[in-house]
PyMOL Python script that loads the backbone (N, CA, C, O; Angstrom):
from pymol import cmd

cmd.read_pdbstr("""\
ATOM      1  N   MET A   1      64.751  74.234  71.178  1.00  0.00           N
ATOM      2  CA  MET A   1      64.393  74.339  72.574  1.00  0.00           C
ATOM      3  C   MET A   1      65.635  74.470  73.457  1.00  0.00           C
ATOM      4  O   MET A   1      65.655  75.263  74.398  1.00  0.00           O
ATOM      5  N   LYS A   2      66.691  73.670  73.138  1.00  0.00           N
ATOM      6  CA  LYS A   2      67.908  73.724  73.937  1.00  0.00           C
ATOM      7  C   LYS A   2      68.615  75.067  73.802  1.00  0.00           C
ATOM      8  O   LYS A   2      69.236  75.538  74.755  1.00  0.00           O
ATOM      9  N   THR A   3      68.526  75.684  72.632  1.00  0.00           N
ATOM     10  CA  THR A   3      69.200  76.967  72.439  1.00  0.00           C
ATOM     11  C   THR A   3      68.578  78.067  73.288  1.00  0.00           C
ATOM     12  O   THR A   3      69.240  79.063  73.580  1.00  0.00           O
ATOM     13  N   VAL A   4      67.347  77.912  73.681  1.00  0.00           N
ATOM     14  CA  VAL A   4      66.688  78.891  74.544  1.00  0.00           C
ATOM     15  C   VAL A   4      66.938  78.555  76.016  1.00  0.00           C
ATOM     16  O   VAL A   4      67.124  79.455  76.835  1.00  0.00           O
ATOM     17  N   MET A   5      66.941  77.282  76.346  1.00  0.00           N
ATOM     18  CA  MET A   5      67.068  76.862  77.742  1.00  0.00           C
ATOM     19  C   MET A   5      68.443  77.151  78.334  1.00  0.00           C
ATOM     20  O   MET A   5      68.543  77.546  79.495  1.00  0.00           O
ATOM     21  N   ILE A   6      69.497  76.962  77.559  1.00  0.00           N
ATOM     22  CA  ILE A   6      70.847  77.149  78.095  1.00  0.00           C
ATOM     23  C   ILE A   6      71.076  78.592  78.551  1.00  0.00           C
ATOM     24  O   ILE A   6      71.534  78.784  79.677  1.00  0.00           O
ATOM     25  N   PRO A   7      70.784  79.620  77.740  1.00  0.00           N
ATOM     26  CA  PRO A   7      70.951  80.989  78.241  1.00  0.00           C
ATOM     27  C   PRO A   7      70.053  81.304  79.437  1.00  0.00           C
ATOM     28  O   PRO A   7      70.446  82.054  80.330  1.00  0.00           O
ATOM     29  N   CYS A   8      68.857  80.734  79.455  1.00  0.00           N
ATOM     30  CA  CYS A   8      67.950  80.953  80.592  1.00  0.00           C
ATOM     31  C   CYS A   8      68.523  80.356  81.868  1.00  0.00           C
ATOM     32  O   CYS A   8      68.459  80.977  82.929  1.00  0.00           O
ATOM     33  N   ILE A   9      69.075  79.169  81.774  1.00  0.00           N
ATOM     34  CA  ILE A   9      69.668  78.519  82.944  1.00  0.00           C
ATOM     35  C   ILE A   9      70.891  79.290  83.421  1.00  0.00           C
ATOM     36  O   ILE A   9      71.067  79.492  84.623  1.00  0.00           O
ATOM     37  N   VAL A  10      71.735  79.720  82.492  1.00  0.00           N
ATOM     38  CA  VAL A  10      72.926  80.496  82.860  1.00  0.00           C
ATOM     39  C   VAL A  10      72.524  81.808  83.529  1.00  0.00           C
ATOM     40  O   VAL A  10      73.124  82.200  84.530  1.00  0.00           O
ATOM     41  N   THR A  11      71.527  82.481  82.992  1.00  0.00           N
ATOM     42  CA  THR A  11      71.042  83.731  83.578  1.00  0.00           C
ATOM     43  C   THR A  11      70.454  83.498  84.962  1.00  0.00           C
ATOM     44  O   THR A  11      70.707  84.278  85.880  1.00  0.00           O
ATOM     45  N   ALA A  12      69.683  82.447  85.122  1.00  0.00           N
ATOM     46  CA  ALA A  12      69.098  82.130  86.433  1.00  0.00           C
ATOM     47  C   ALA A  12      70.185  81.838  87.460  1.00  0.00           C
ATOM     48  O   ALA A  12      70.080  82.272  88.607  1.00  0.00           O
ATOM     49  N   LEU A  13      71.225  81.108  87.067  1.00  0.00           N
ATOM     50  CA  LEU A  13      72.332  80.826  87.983  1.00  0.00           C
ATOM     51  C   LEU A  13      73.085  82.099  88.356  1.00  0.00           C
ATOM     52  O   LEU A  13      73.481  82.268  89.509  1.00  0.00           O
ATOM     53  N   ALA A  14      73.286  82.993  87.394  1.00  0.00           N
ATOM     54  CA  ALA A  14      73.962  84.263  87.685  1.00  0.00           C
ATOM     55  C   ALA A  14      73.143  85.109  88.656  1.00  0.00           C
ATOM     56  O   ALA A  14      73.700  85.727  89.564  1.00  0.00           O
ATOM     57  N   ILE A  15      71.841  85.139  88.470  1.00  0.00           N
ATOM     58  CA  ILE A  15      70.966  85.900  89.371  1.00  0.00           C
ATOM     59  C   ILE A  15      70.980  85.284  90.767  1.00  0.00           C
ATOM     60  O   ILE A  15      71.033  86.010  91.760  1.00  0.00           O
ATOM     61  N   LEU A  16      70.934  83.961  90.855  1.00  0.00           N
ATOM     62  CA  LEU A  16      71.002  83.291  92.156  1.00  0.00           C
ATOM     63  C   LEU A  16      72.325  83.566  92.860  1.00  0.00           C
ATOM     64  O   LEU A  16      72.347  83.806  94.067  1.00  0.00           O
ATOM     65  N   PHE A  17      73.434  83.534  92.112  1.00  0.00           N
ATOM     66  CA  PHE A  17      74.737  83.817  92.699  1.00  0.00           C
ATOM     67  C   PHE A  17      74.800  85.255  93.206  1.00  0.00           C
ATOM     68  O   PHE A  17      75.248  85.498  94.326  1.00  0.00           O
ATOM     69  N   ALA A  18      74.353  86.208  92.387  1.00  0.00           N
ATOM     70  CA  ALA A  18      74.388  87.620  92.785  1.00  0.00           C
ATOM     71  C   ALA A  18      73.502  87.870  94.004  1.00  0.00           C
ATOM     72  O   ALA A  18      73.888  88.599  94.917  1.00  0.00           O
ATOM     73  N   GLY A  19      72.329  87.274  94.016  1.00  0.00           N
ATOM     74  CA  GLY A  19      71.434  87.431  95.166  1.00  0.00           C
ATOM     75  C   GLY A  19      71.995  86.787  96.417  1.00  0.00           C
ATOM     76  O   GLY A  19      71.893  87.350  97.507  1.00  0.00           O
ATOM     77  N   GLY A  20      72.585  85.614  96.272  1.00  0.00           N
ATOM     78  CA  GLY A  20      73.193  84.931  97.415  1.00  0.00           C
ATOM     79  C   GLY A  20      74.381  85.691  97.970  1.00  0.00           C
ATOM     80  O   GLY A  20      74.552  85.783  99.186  1.00  0.00           O
ATOM     81  N   GLU A  21      75.206  86.240  97.078  1.00  0.00           N
ATOM     82  CA  GLU A  21      76.364  87.026  97.520  1.00  0.00           C
ATOM     83  C   GLU A  21      75.904  88.271  98.259  1.00  0.00           C
ATOM     84  O   GLU A  21      76.467  88.619  99.297  1.00  0.00           O
ATOM     85  N   ASN A  22      74.889  88.945  97.738  1.00  0.00           N
ATOM     86  CA  ASN A  22      74.364  90.149  98.380  1.00  0.00           C
ATOM     87  C   ASN A  22      73.770  89.819  99.748  1.00  0.00           C
ATOM     88  O   ASN A  22      73.974  90.560 100.710  1.00  0.00           O
ATOM     89  N   LEU A  23      73.046  88.727  99.833  1.00  0.00           N
ATOM     90  CA  LEU A  23      72.477  88.289 101.109  1.00  0.00           C
ATOM     91  C   LEU A  23      73.581  87.963 102.111  1.00  0.00           C
ATOM     92  O   LEU A  23      73.480  88.316 103.286  1.00  0.00           O
ATOM     93  N   LEU A  24      74.619  87.302 101.655  1.00  0.00           N
ATOM     94  CA  LEU A  24      75.767  86.982 102.503  1.00  0.00           C
ATOM     95  C   LEU A  24      76.436  88.255 103.012  1.00  0.00           C
ATOM     96  O   LEU A  24      76.796  88.338 104.186  1.00  0.00           O
ATOM     97  N   TRP A  25      76.604  89.243 102.142  1.00  0.00           N
ATOM     98  CA  TRP A  25      77.233  90.514 102.519  1.00  0.00           C
ATOM     99  C   TRP A  25      76.393  91.260 103.550  1.00  0.00           C
ATOM    100  O   TRP A  25      76.931  91.796 104.519  1.00  0.00           O
ATOM    101  N   ARG A  26      75.106  91.297 103.350  1.00  0.00           N
ATOM    102  CA  ARG A  26      74.224  92.111 104.200  1.00  0.00           C
ATOM    103  C   ARG A  26      73.884  91.469 105.543  1.00  0.00           C
ATOM    104  O   ARG A  26      73.696  92.183 106.528  1.00  0.00           O
ATOM    105  N   THR A  27      73.801  90.149 105.607  1.00  0.00           N
ATOM    106  CA  THR A  27      73.226  89.529 106.803  1.00  0.00           C
ATOM    107  C   THR A  27      74.201  88.768 107.690  1.00  0.00           C
ATOM    108  O   THR A  27      73.857  88.469 108.833  1.00  0.00           O
ATOM    109  N   THR A  28      75.390  88.443 107.221  1.00  0.00           N
ATOM    110  CA  THR A  28      76.295  87.647 108.049  1.00  0.00           C
ATOM    111  C   THR A  28      77.511  88.457 108.468  1.00  0.00           C
ATOM    112  O   THR A  28      77.800  89.507 107.893  1.00  0.00           O
ATOM    113  N   ASP A  29      78.220  87.960 109.476  1.00  0.00           N
ATOM    114  CA  ASP A  29      79.452  88.624 109.903  1.00  0.00           C
ATOM    115  C   ASP A  29      80.680  87.931 109.314  1.00  0.00           C
ATOM    116  O   ASP A  29      81.787  88.083 109.829  1.00  0.00           O
ATOM    117  N   TYR A  30      80.485  87.178 108.244  1.00  0.00           N
ATOM    118  CA  TYR A  30      81.563  86.464 107.561  1.00  0.00           C
ATOM    119  C   TYR A  30      81.434  86.715 106.062  1.00  0.00           C
ATOM    120  O   TYR A  30      80.324  86.798 105.535  1.00  0.00           O
ATOM    121  N   TYR A  31      82.578  86.835 105.374  1.00  0.00           N
ATOM    122  CA  TYR A  31      82.564  86.959 103.922  1.00  0.00           C
ATOM    123  C   TYR A  31      83.660  86.056 103.369  1.00  0.00           C
ATOM    124  O   TYR A  31      84.795  86.128 103.839  1.00  0.00           O
ATOM    125  N   PRO A  32      83.363  85.218 102.398  1.00  0.00           N
ATOM    126  CA  PRO A  32      84.385  84.313 101.859  1.00  0.00           C
ATOM    127  C   PRO A  32      85.513  85.098 101.183  1.00  0.00           C
ATOM    128  O   PRO A  32      85.271  85.898 100.280  1.00  0.00           O
ATOM    129  N   SER A  33      86.722  84.862 101.625  1.00  0.00           N
ATOM    130  CA  SER A  33      87.850  85.635 101.100  1.00  0.00           C
ATOM    131  C   SER A  33      88.140  85.320  99.637  1.00  0.00           C
ATOM    132  O   SER A  33      88.754  86.138  98.952  1.00  0.00           O
ATOM    133  N   PHE A  34      87.716  84.157  99.138  1.00  0.00           N
ATOM    134  CA  PHE A  34      87.967  83.842  97.725  1.00  0.00           C
ATOM    135  C   PHE A  34      87.107  84.695  96.785  1.00  0.00           C
ATOM    136  O   PHE A  34      87.381  84.754  95.587  1.00  0.00           O
ATOM    137  N   LEU A  35      86.080  85.349  97.309  1.00  0.00           N
ATOM    138  CA  LEU A  35      85.252  86.235  96.484  1.00  0.00           C
ATOM    139  C   LEU A  35      85.799  87.658  96.427  1.00  0.00           C
ATOM    140  O   LEU A  35      85.266  88.499  95.703  1.00  0.00           O
ATOM    141  N   ALA A  36      86.858  87.932  97.187  1.00  0.00           N
ATOM    142  CA  ALA A  36      87.376  89.298  97.277  1.00  0.00           C
ATOM    143  C   ALA A  36      88.821  89.369  96.810  1.00  0.00           C
ATOM    144  O   ALA A  36      89.603  88.440  97.007  1.00  0.00           O
ATOM    145  N   GLY A  37      89.158  90.494  96.187  1.00  0.00           N
ATOM    146  CA  GLY A  37      90.544  90.777  95.873  1.00  0.00           C
ATOM    147  C   GLY A  37      91.240  91.281  97.130  1.00  0.00           C
ATOM    148  O   GLY A  37      90.584  91.525  98.143  1.00  0.00           O
ATOM    149  N   VAL A  38      92.550  91.440  97.079  1.00  0.00           N
ATOM    150  CA  VAL A  38      93.306  91.880  98.252  1.00  0.00           C
ATOM    151  C   VAL A  38      93.927  93.236  97.972  1.00  0.00           C
ATOM    152  O   VAL A  38      94.517  93.454  96.914  1.00  0.00           O
ATOM    153  N   ARG A  39      93.789  94.148  98.931  1.00  0.00           N
ATOM    154  CA  ARG A  39      94.425  95.463  98.862  1.00  0.00           C
ATOM    155  C   ARG A  39      95.204  95.696 100.141  1.00  0.00           C
ATOM    156  O   ARG A  39      94.681  95.475 101.233  1.00  0.00           O
ATOM    157  N   ASP A  40      96.447  96.139 100.021  1.00  0.00           N
ATOM    158  CA  ASP A  40      97.252  96.501 101.186  1.00  0.00           C
ATOM    159  C   ASP A  40      97.063  97.980 101.479  1.00  0.00           C
ATOM    160  O   ASP A  40      97.092  98.811 100.571  1.00  0.00           O
ATOM    161  N   VAL A  41      96.871  98.302 102.750  1.00  0.00           N
ATOM    162  CA  VAL A  41      96.708  99.686 103.187  1.00  0.00           C
ATOM    163  C   VAL A  41      97.684  99.918 104.325  1.00  0.00           C
ATOM    164  O   VAL A  41      97.772  99.107 105.246  1.00  0.00           O
ATOM    165  N   ASP A  42      98.429 101.037 104.265  1.00  0.00           N
ATOM    166  CA  ASP A  42      99.413 101.326 105.307  1.00  0.00           C
ATOM    167  C   ASP A  42      98.765 101.589 106.657  1.00  0.00           C
ATOM    168  O   ASP A  42      99.244 101.112 107.685  1.00  0.00           O
ATOM    169  N   ASN A  43      97.677 102.346 106.652  1.00  0.00           N
ATOM    170  CA  ASN A  43      97.035 102.741 107.901  1.00  0.00           C
ATOM    171  C   ASN A  43      95.532 102.729 107.684  1.00  0.00           C
ATOM    172  O   ASN A  43      95.017 103.414 106.800  1.00  0.00           O
ATOM    173  N   VAL A  44      94.834 101.948 108.494  1.00  0.00           N
ATOM    174  CA  VAL A  44      93.390 101.807 108.299  1.00  0.00           C
ATOM    175  C   VAL A  44      92.657 103.116 108.579  1.00  0.00           C
ATOM    176  O   VAL A  44      91.564 103.324 108.053  1.00  0.00           O
ATOM    177  N   THR A  45      93.226 103.995 109.385  1.00  0.00           N
ATOM    178  CA  THR A  45      92.559 105.269 109.668  1.00  0.00           C
ATOM    179  C   THR A  45      92.592 106.198 108.462  1.00  0.00           C
ATOM    180  O   THR A  45      91.871 107.195 108.426  1.00  0.00           O
ATOM    181  N   LEU A  46      93.418 105.880 107.479  1.00  0.00           N
ATOM    182  CA  LEU A  46      93.468 106.696 106.262  1.00  0.00           C
ATOM    183  C   LEU A  46      92.406 106.295 105.244  1.00  0.00           C
ATOM    184  O   LEU A  46      92.349 106.867 104.156  1.00  0.00           O
ATOM    185  N   LEU A  47      91.566 105.323 105.583  1.00  0.00           N
ATOM    186  CA  LEU A  47      90.502 104.892 104.666  1.00  0.00           C
ATOM    187  C   LEU A  47      89.312 105.844 104.759  1.00  0.00           C
ATOM    188  O   LEU A  47      88.219 105.468 105.185  1.00  0.00           O
ATOM    189  N   ILE A  48      89.553 107.062 104.357  1.00  0.00           N
ATOM    190  CA  ILE A  48      88.495 108.069 104.308  1.00  0.00           C
ATOM    191  C   ILE A  48      87.774 107.919 102.974  1.00  0.00           C
ATOM    192  O   ILE A  48      88.264 107.221 102.086  1.00  0.00           O
ATOM    193  N   PRO A  49      86.623 108.559 102.817  1.00  0.00           N
ATOM    194  CA  PRO A  49      85.890 108.399 101.547  1.00  0.00           C
ATOM    195  C   PRO A  49      86.726 108.677 100.294  1.00  0.00           C
ATOM    196  O   PRO A  49      86.533 108.025  99.268  1.00  0.00           O
ATOM    197  N   THR A  50      87.647 109.633 100.367  1.00  0.00           N
ATOM    198  CA  THR A  50      88.481 109.923  99.192  1.00  0.00           C
ATOM    199  C   THR A  50      89.371 108.733  98.851  1.00  0.00           C
ATOM    200  O   THR A  50      89.509 108.376  97.681  1.00  0.00           O
ATOM    201  N   ALA A  51      89.972 108.121  99.860  1.00  0.00           N
ATOM    202  CA  ALA A  51      90.832 106.956  99.624  1.00  0.00           C
ATOM    203  C   ALA A  51      90.019 105.774  99.110  1.00  0.00           C
ATOM    204  O   ALA A  51      90.483 105.019  98.256  1.00  0.00           O
ATOM    205  N   MET A  52      88.803 105.616  99.633  1.00  0.00           N
ATOM    206  CA  MET A  52      87.950 104.522  99.151  1.00  0.00           C
ATOM    207  C   MET A  52      87.575 104.743  97.691  1.00  0.00           C
ATOM    208  O   MET A  52      87.485 103.784  96.924  1.00  0.00           O
ATOM    209  N   LYS A  53      87.354 105.993  97.298  1.00  0.00           N
ATOM    210  CA  LYS A  53      87.047 106.277  95.888  1.00  0.00           C
ATOM    211  C   LYS A  53      88.262 106.021  95.004  1.00  0.00           C
ATOM    212  O   LYS A  53      88.111 105.640  93.843  1.00  0.00           O
ATOM    213  N   ASP A  54      89.481 106.227  95.548  1.00  0.00           N
ATOM    214  CA  ASP A  54      90.687 105.906  94.781  1.00  0.00           C
ATOM    215  C   ASP A  54      90.782 104.405  94.521  1.00  0.00           C
ATOM    216  O   ASP A  54      91.175 103.982  93.434  1.00  0.00           O
ATOM    217  N   ILE A  55      90.422 103.606  95.519  1.00  0.00           N
ATOM    218  CA  ILE A  55      90.465 102.154  95.361  1.00  0.00           C
ATOM    219  C   ILE A  55      89.363 101.694  94.411  1.00  0.00           C
ATOM    220  O   ILE A  55      89.597 100.875  93.523  1.00  0.00           O
ATOM    221  N   CYS A  56      88.163 102.230  94.606  1.00  0.00           N
ATOM    222  CA  CYS A  56      87.002 101.768  93.845  1.00  0.00           C
ATOM    223  C   CYS A  56      86.853 102.454  92.494  1.00  0.00           C
ATOM    224  O   CYS A  56      86.214 101.905  91.596  1.00  0.00           O
ATOM    225  N   GLY A  57      87.421 103.624  92.333  1.00  0.00           N
ATOM    226  CA  GLY A  57      87.152 104.426  91.151  1.00  0.00           C
ATOM    227  C   GLY A  57      85.915 105.269  91.407  1.00  0.00           C
ATOM    228  O   GLY A  57      85.363 105.229  92.506  1.00  0.00           O
ATOM    229  N   ASN A  58      85.480 106.013  90.441  1.00  0.00           N
ATOM    230  CA  ASN A  58      84.292 106.853  90.619  1.00  0.00           C
ATOM    231  C   ASN A  58      83.043 106.031  90.373  1.00  0.00           C
ATOM    232  O   ASN A  58      82.529 105.978  89.256  1.00  0.00           O
ATOM    233  N   GLN A  59      82.569 105.401  91.410  1.00  0.00           N
ATOM    234  CA  GLN A  59      81.368 104.576  91.313  1.00  0.00           C
ATOM    235  C   GLN A  59      80.172 105.346  91.830  1.00  0.00           C
ATOM    236  O   GLN A  59      80.307 106.190  92.716  1.00  0.00           O
ATOM    237  N   ARG A  60      79.030 105.068  91.294  1.00  0.00           N
ATOM    238  CA  ARG A  60      77.793 105.702  91.761  1.00  0.00           C
ATOM    239  C   ARG A  60      77.452 105.324  93.186  1.00  0.00           C
ATOM    240  O   ARG A  60      77.296 106.208  94.028  1.00  0.00           O
ATOM    241  N   PRO A  61      77.330 104.030  93.490  1.00  0.00           N
ATOM    242  CA  PRO A  61      77.005 103.718  94.885  1.00  0.00           C
ATOM    243  C   PRO A  61      78.199 104.038  95.777  1.00  0.00           C
ATOM    244  O   PRO A  61      79.353 103.868  95.382  1.00  0.00           O
ATOM    245  N   VAL A  62      77.906 104.494  96.964  1.00  0.00           N
ATOM    246  CA  VAL A  62      78.966 104.808  97.920  1.00  0.00           C
ATOM    247  C   VAL A  62      79.625 103.496  98.349  1.00  0.00           C
ATOM    248  O   VAL A  62      78.929 102.541  98.693  1.00  0.00           O
ATOM    249  N   PRO A  63      80.960 103.439  98.333  1.00  0.00           N
ATOM    250  CA  PRO A  63      81.632 102.211  98.772  1.00  0.00           C
ATOM    251  C   PRO A  63      81.291 101.893 100.226  1.00  0.00           C
ATOM    252  O   PRO A  63      81.157 102.794 101.054  1.00  0.00           O
ATOM    253  N   GLU A  64      81.154 100.611 100.524  1.00  0.00           N
ATOM    254  CA  GLU A  64      80.830 100.169 101.882  1.00  0.00           C
ATOM    255  C   GLU A  64      82.055  99.519 102.505  1.00  0.00           C
ATOM    256  O   GLU A  64      82.644  98.607 101.924  1.00  0.00           O
ATOM    257  N   LEU A  65      82.435  99.985 103.678  1.00  0.00           N
ATOM    258  CA  LEU A  65      83.540  99.410 104.430  1.00  0.00           C
ATOM    259  C   LEU A  65      82.942  98.688 105.629  1.00  0.00           C
ATOM    260  O   LEU A  65      82.280  99.306 106.462  1.00  0.00           O
ATOM    261  N   LYS A  66      83.175  97.375 105.718  1.00  0.00           N
ATOM    262  CA  LYS A  66      82.596  96.588 106.812  1.00  0.00           C
ATOM    263  C   LYS A  66      83.645  95.699 107.451  1.00  0.00           C
ATOM    264  O   LYS A  66      84.484  95.105 106.774  1.00  0.00           O
ATOM    265  N   LYS A  67      83.575  95.624 108.761  1.00  0.00           N
ATOM    266  CA  LYS A  67      84.411  94.702 109.518  1.00  0.00           C
ATOM    267  C   LYS A  67      83.642  93.399 109.660  1.00  0.00           C
ATOM    268  O   LYS A  67      82.566  93.354 110.256  1.00  0.00           O
ATOM    269  N   LYS A  68      84.207  92.359 109.111  1.00  0.00           N
ATOM    270  CA  LYS A  68      83.625  91.023 109.225  1.00  0.00           C
ATOM    271  C   LYS A  68      84.502  90.204 110.173  1.00  0.00           C
ATOM    272  O   LYS A  68      85.602  90.623 110.533  1.00  0.00           O
ATOM    273  N   ARG A  69      84.014  89.057 110.563  1.00  0.00           N
ATOM    274  CA  ARG A  69      84.750  88.199 111.492  1.00  0.00           C
ATOM    275  C   ARG A  69      86.112  87.795 110.930  1.00  0.00           C
ATOM    276  O   ARG A  69      87.062  87.625 111.695  1.00  0.00           O
ATOM    277  N   ASN A  70      86.225  87.642 109.637  1.00  0.00           N
ATOM    278  CA  ASN A  70      87.471  87.185 109.033  1.00  0.00           C
ATOM    279  C   ASN A  70      88.241  88.288 108.315  1.00  0.00           C
ATOM    280  O   ASN A  70      89.116  87.987 107.503  1.00  0.00           O
ATOM    281  N   GLY A  71      87.942  89.548 108.589  1.00  0.00           N
ATOM    282  CA  GLY A  71      88.722  90.630 108.001  1.00  0.00           C
ATOM    283  C   GLY A  71      87.916  91.890 107.769  1.00  0.00           C
ATOM    284  O   GLY A  71      86.735  91.974 108.106  1.00  0.00           O
ATOM    285  N   LEU A  72      88.583  92.862 107.186  1.00  0.00           N
ATOM    286  CA  LEU A  72      87.978  94.147 106.843  1.00  0.00           C
ATOM    287  C   LEU A  72      87.767  94.162 105.334  1.00  0.00           C
ATOM    288  O   LEU A  72      88.697  93.899 104.572  1.00  0.00           O
ATOM    289  N   TYR A  73      86.541  94.470 104.901  1.00  0.00           N
ATOM    290  CA  TYR A  73      86.195  94.390 103.483  1.00  0.00           C
ATOM    291  C   TYR A  73      85.637  95.708 102.976  1.00  0.00           C
ATOM    292  O   TYR A  73      84.906  96.407 103.678  1.00  0.00           O
ATOM    293  N   LEU A  74      85.997  96.031 101.743  1.00  0.00           N
ATOM    294  CA  LEU A  74      85.496  97.223 101.063  1.00  0.00           C
ATOM    295  C   LEU A  74      84.734  96.753  99.831  1.00  0.00           C
ATOM    296  O   LEU A  74      85.295  96.090  98.958  1.00  0.00           O
ATOM    297  N   ARG A  75      83.465  97.099  99.768  1.00  0.00           N
ATOM    298  CA  ARG A  75      82.611  96.699  98.639  1.00  0.00           C
ATOM    299  C   ARG A  75      82.414  97.908  97.734  1.00  0.00           C
ATOM    300  O   ARG A  75      81.925  98.953  98.165  1.00  0.00           O
ATOM    301  N   CYS A  76      82.800  97.749  96.488  1.00  0.00           N
ATOM    302  CA  CYS A  76      82.712  98.825  95.500  1.00  0.00           C
ATOM    303  C   CYS A  76      81.616  98.489  94.492  1.00  0.00           C
ATOM    304  O   CYS A  76      81.913  97.990  93.407  1.00  0.00           O
ATOM    305  N   GLY A  77      80.386  98.747  94.825  1.00  0.00           N
ATOM    306  CA  GLY A  77      79.312  98.499  93.868  1.00  0.00           C
ATOM    307  C   GLY A  77      79.053  97.026  93.645  1.00  0.00           C
ATOM    308  O   GLY A  77      78.849  96.280  94.602  1.00  0.00           O
ATOM    309  N   THR A  78      79.058  96.600  92.404  1.00  0.00           N
ATOM    310  CA  THR A  78      78.702  95.238  92.031  1.00  0.00           C
ATOM    311  C   THR A  78      79.911  94.313  92.117  1.00  0.00           C
ATOM    312  O   THR A  78      80.913  94.558  91.446  1.00  0.00           O
ATOM    313  N   PRO A  79      79.843  93.247  92.932  1.00  0.00           N
ATOM    314  CA  PRO A  79      80.954  92.297  92.976  1.00  0.00           C
ATOM    315  C   PRO A  79      81.153  91.645  91.609  1.00  0.00           C
ATOM    316  O   PRO A  79      80.189  91.369  90.895  1.00  0.00           O
ATOM    317  N   GLY A  80      82.396  91.407  91.261  1.00  0.00           N
ATOM    318  CA  GLY A  80      82.688  90.817  89.964  1.00  0.00           C
ATOM    319  C   GLY A  80      82.880  91.865  88.884  1.00  0.00           C
ATOM    320  O   GLY A  80      83.546  91.604  87.882  1.00  0.00           O
ATOM    321  N   ILE A  81      82.308  93.043  89.071  1.00  0.00           N
ATOM    322  CA  ILE A  81      82.504  94.135  88.119  1.00  0.00           C
ATOM    323  C   ILE A  81      83.403  95.183  88.775  1.00  0.00           C
ATOM    324  O   ILE A  81      84.555  95.353  88.376  1.00  0.00           O
ATOM    325  N   GLU A  82      82.877  95.883  89.778  1.00  0.00           N
ATOM    326  CA  GLU A  82      83.699  96.841  90.513  1.00  0.00           C
ATOM    327  C   GLU A  82      84.523  96.130  91.580  1.00  0.00           C
ATOM    328  O   GLU A  82      85.682  96.476  91.808  1.00  0.00           O
ATOM    329  N   GLY A  83      83.931  95.147  92.226  1.00  0.00           N
ATOM    330  CA  GLY A  83      84.685  94.290  93.124  1.00  0.00           C
ATOM    331  C   GLY A  83      84.472  94.501  94.606  1.00  0.00           C
ATOM    332  O   GLY A  83      83.963  95.527  95.057  1.00  0.00           O
ATOM    333  N   VAL A  84      84.882  93.488  95.341  1.00  0.00           N
ATOM    334  CA  VAL A  84      84.962  93.524  96.794  1.00  0.00           C
ATOM    335  C   VAL A  84      86.432  93.305  97.124  1.00  0.00           C
ATOM    336  O   VAL A  84      87.065  92.397  96.585  1.00  0.00           O
ATOM    337  N   TRP A  85      86.970  94.127  98.000  1.00  0.00           N
ATOM    338  CA  TRP A  85      88.380  94.069  98.348  1.00  0.00           C
ATOM    339  C   TRP A  85      88.546  93.719  99.816  1.00  0.00           C
ATOM    340  O   TRP A  85      87.863  94.284 100.670  1.00  0.00           O
ATOM    341  N   ARG A  86      89.437  92.804 100.114  1.00  0.00           N
ATOM    342  CA  ARG A  86      89.811  92.512 101.492  1.00  0.00           C
ATOM    343  C   ARG A  86      90.983  93.426 101.817  1.00  0.00           C
ATOM    344  O   ARG A  86      92.020  93.379 101.154  1.00  0.00           O
ATOM    345  N   ILE A  87      90.815  94.255 102.838  1.00  0.00           N
ATOM    346  CA  ILE A  87      91.826  95.235 103.207  1.00  0.00           C
ATOM    347  C   ILE A  87      92.805  94.581 104.171  1.00  0.00           C
ATOM    348  O   ILE A  87      92.415  94.079 105.226  1.00  0.00           O
ATOM    349  N   ILE A  88      94.072  94.594 103.799  1.00  0.00           N
ATOM    350  CA  ILE A  88      95.138  94.032 104.623  1.00  0.00           C
ATOM    351  C   ILE A  88      95.953  95.193 105.180  1.00  0.00           C
ATOM    352  O   ILE A  88      96.452  96.033 104.432  1.00  0.00           O
ATOM    353  N   VAL A  89      96.079  95.225 106.504  1.00  0.00           N
ATOM    354  CA  VAL A  89      96.894  96.242 107.171  1.00  0.00           C
ATOM    355  C   VAL A  89      98.134  95.535 107.694  1.00  0.00           C
ATOM    356  O   VAL A  89      98.021  94.551 108.425  1.00  0.00           O
ATOM    357  N   PRO A  90      99.332  96.027 107.327  1.00  0.00           N
ATOM    358  CA  PRO A  90     100.547  95.366 107.813  1.00  0.00           C
ATOM    359  C   PRO A  90     100.616  95.400 109.337  1.00  0.00           C
ATOM    360  O   PRO A  90     100.160  96.351 109.973  1.00  0.00           O
ATOM    361  N   ASP A  91     101.187  94.362 109.903  1.00  0.00           N
ATOM    362  CA  ASP A  91     101.341  94.285 111.350  1.00  0.00           C
ATOM    363  C   ASP A  91     102.416  95.275 111.782  1.00  0.00           C
ATOM    364  O   ASP A  91     103.572  95.164 111.372  1.00  0.00           O
ATOM    365  N   VAL A  92     102.034  96.239 112.605  1.00  0.00           N
ATOM    366  CA  VAL A  92     102.981  97.280 113.009  1.00  0.00           C
ATOM    367  C   VAL A  92     103.612  96.988 114.364  1.00  0.00           C
ATOM    368  O   VAL A  92     104.464  97.749 114.823  1.00  0.00           O
ATOM    369  N   ARG A  93     103.214  95.911 115.004  1.00  0.00           N
ATOM    370  CA  ARG A  93     103.825  95.561 116.288  1.00  0.00           C
ATOM    371  C   ARG A  93     105.263  95.120 116.056  1.00  0.00           C
ATOM    372  O   ARG A  93     105.562  94.378 115.121  1.00  0.00           O
ATOM    373  N   ARG A  94     106.130  95.587 116.915  1.00  0.00           N
ATOM    374  CA  ARG A  94     107.537  95.210 116.794  1.00  0.00           C
ATOM    375  C   ARG A  94     107.959  94.456 118.044  1.00  0.00           C
ATOM    376  O   ARG A  94     107.514  94.759 119.151  1.00  0.00           O
ATOM    377  N   THR A  95     108.796  93.502 117.855  1.00  0.00           N
ATOM    378  CA  THR A  95     109.341  92.786 119.009  1.00  0.00           C
ATOM    379  C   THR A  95     110.683  93.408 119.347  1.00  0.00           C
ATOM    380  O   THR A  95     111.623  93.363 118.552  1.00  0.00           O
ATOM    381  N   GLU A  96     110.760  93.981 120.520  1.00  0.00           N
ATOM    382  CA  GLU A  96     112.010  94.634 120.929  1.00  0.00           C
ATOM    383  C   GLU A  96     112.560  93.983 122.161  1.00  0.00           C
ATOM    384  O   GLU A  96     113.608  94.392 122.660  1.00  0.00           O
TER     385      GLU A  96
END
""", "prot")
cmd.dss("prot")
cmd.show_as("cartoon", "prot")
cmd.util.cbc("prot")
cmd.orient("prot")
């Protein structure tokens, strides 16, 4: 009985995590940065679909670029597999 229950519990937890992450991505203006990798981009205006495909690879779903309260995020298909990236743009302001 235990040999059947453990995989079922692990699968149920994975489904709950994936559903919760998707709900968080779709409905809130915040995304936890610990769930995302970090990518540096020289210029945010260069994030055209071709550049997003370079970051994500050739994925079937179109990458989603969203501005959240705590940063700019690029979602490449399934989190944990293709990944979610937090886009970091260097500060170009200079003190003169």
